[in-house]
C-alpha positions as CSV (number, residue, x, y, z in Angstrom):
1,X,76.7,14.8,172.2
2,X,77.0,10.9,171.7
3,X,72.7,11.3,171.8
4,X,72.2,14.2,169.8
5,X,74.6,11.6,167.1
6,X,72.2,8.5,167.7
7,X,68.8,10.8,167.3
8,X,70.6,12.1,164.0
9,X,71.5,8.7,163.1
10,X,67.7,7.8,164.0
11,X,66.2,10.2,161.7
12,X,69.0,9.6,159.2
13,X,67.4,6.1,158.9
14,X,63.7,6.3,158.9
15,X,64.0,9.3,156.3
16,X,65.8,6.6,154.2
17,X,62.9,4.0,155.2
18,X,60.3,7.1,154.0
19,X,61.7,7.5,150.8
20,X,61.6,4.4,149.7
21,X,58.2,4.3,150.9
22,X,58.3,7.2,148.5
23,X,59.9,6.0,145.4
24,X,57.1,3.0,145.7
25,X,53.9,5.0,145.5
26,X,55.3,8.5,143.3
27,X,54.2,6.8,140.4
28,X,50.7,6.6,141.3
29,X,50.2,9.2,143.7
30,X,53.3,11.7,142.9
31,X,50.9,14.0,142.3
32,X,49.5,14.7,145.4
33,X,52.9,13.9,147.8
34,X,53.9,16.7,146.1
35,X,51.0,19.2,146.0
36,X,52.1,20.5,149.7
37,X,56.0,19.6,149.9
38,X,57.6,21.9,152.3
39,X,60.8,21.7,150.7
40,X,62.8,23.5,148.3
41,X,65.0,20.2,147.3
42,X,64.0,17.0,146.0
43,X,63.3,14.2,149.6
44,X,66.7,12.2,148.2
45,X,68.6,15.1,148.0
46,X,67.5,16.0,151.4
47,X,68.4,12.8,152.9
48,X,71.8,13.3,151.3
49,X,71.9,16.4,152.5
50,X,72.0,15.5,156.2
51,X,74.1,12.2,156.1
52,X,76.8,15.2,154.7
53,X,76.1,17.5,157.8
54,X,76.2,14.2,159.5
55,X,79.8,13.6,158.8
56,X,81.1,17.0,159.3
57,X,79.8,16.6,162.5
58,X,81.4,13.8,163.1
59,X,84.9,14.7,160.9
60,X,84.3,18.0,163.2
61,X,84.6,16.1,166.6
62,X,87.6,13.6,166.0
63,X,89.7,16.7,165.0
């Protein structure tokens, strides 16, 4: 389970970096970014939901 948690942390860190880049170019490339966006939530919401999921996993493991 430790390897999974570490991999999840890496994914979250990468998504945060990707979100920062998205925000940096959103003003000039928003139409292109949104054209084939595969998710039903704003990217920031996706990152927050994954972080919340990580917390529920951590809390469950502490029980």
